[in-house]
Phi, psi and omega in degrees: 000143181301151180260017174235129181279129173265111184245120179253127185235122177279129183210171183282146182267002183245026174067023177282334188256021185303317181295318178295317181299316181296313182294320180295312181297313181301313183293323180294315182287327181302320187260352189279137175269355179238152174295152184235130171255122185254133170248111177279113183269103178218147182306142180222148175266003178277118182303336181282348183281142175298336184257025182297141174210135174231089185301323182297325181262357182066033182249156180072209182292129176260114192245004192296340179262001183280149177280330179237170179287002184221011189310314187272357184295332184302330182283348178268354184300311180301321179294319178303322182275007181067025181054042178225144172073198180249160174206150174249131173254141174215143165292159183281343183273059184222155178228123186268128180240012182226176174278117181298344175300334177300316178287317183303326184258011183300140180285129176242123182295155177306136179092350179279142184255319181205162175271155178206160176253125178152202179196158179048248183248018178239109186225150173241137179236030179286339162236126182210137169262125181260136160267098191294327179291316180294333183289336187303322184286350187241356180249143174296161173306149186301328179297321179288322177301314182295320190279344184262112179299339184260010186295327180298312179297318181299318180290322175302315180292320183301309183284323179297329179275357180230067183300342178293344179270353188252131172270112181300138184247146177305135185302326185285355172276357174210064183283117186272106174054034174102314179051034179062017179269148173289154183306319184290349178271342187277127176267311175226120179271125175250101178277080198281326181298113185295340180275342185244019185293137186297333184287343184301327182296337178261316189285321182297311177297321179299314180294324178298318177296330180273359180074029182232168180244151174285150181292336179279119184250017177269190182280135178263129184227159175289148176282140183289345182254101181296328181294326178287322176298318178295323178298314179299314180301319181297315180291326177301311181286328174299316181299314178298318180294335180273005177098002174286152181215145181300327185299332182290347183258358180294143176291147178305323177216131177299142183286323183099204185305131183261125172277096181210164180292143177287150178246024182299329180258017183299132186248005177070211180224170187288349179276340184248344185223133176284139178237145177285167176304316184291320180292328177294333177275357182078021184248012184305315183289324180295323182282337184266000000 
């Protein structure tokens, strides 16, 4: 196995996620016993880019059904790697508290294509180790992945319905918003609720000063776990103190208007927001 980790990170192309990108890279390198090569996966208008998209012409990646600006990119990782070797995919809203070599060297049984968190037909692939060669038989050609606005949903369903292709991964490598776990139990923190992300306190004012808007258009709320918020703040300031800077993460050229699904009605998850009995039954609107 290679002694360099290939890490693919999905992020925004309009500089909204600079704080998340900085904290993720710093935290990953801080704990890693192996060198890491990072590919920032963000939409580009450059035809030479693997992540090229031209919404006006309907060319390249079609993202209009995605919840984030990078939702479907994870399915392109094996093609980017030439269907060879291993790769790790991560969303950008994560903080690494373990040695990524643990994931890089995770044992995958014969026939497994990628790791996932879940069970039966409910799986998460926001952190995933890919066997890129094994993936070739199960992924559409990259041209079809790019051209189909619904490819992300289709791929989620394809793998979720075929658990025999998934190597189950320890839950703490994709800990969703704390999950009632103590800090020392968390390997990778995924502050997944887009409305309560710790980076908003930095990114929203910065973007306002720059005359721009964040891609998340839903309601912003405080995170219920103050210890996790403090952890993010600590790593944010540690990164700056270690010589990291937001400017190094800016895209060469902002992408501009994003064709993606709106999050105005985004409701978060049960770990970050209290729900009434009726809303848990899906009857909130009927009762109101």
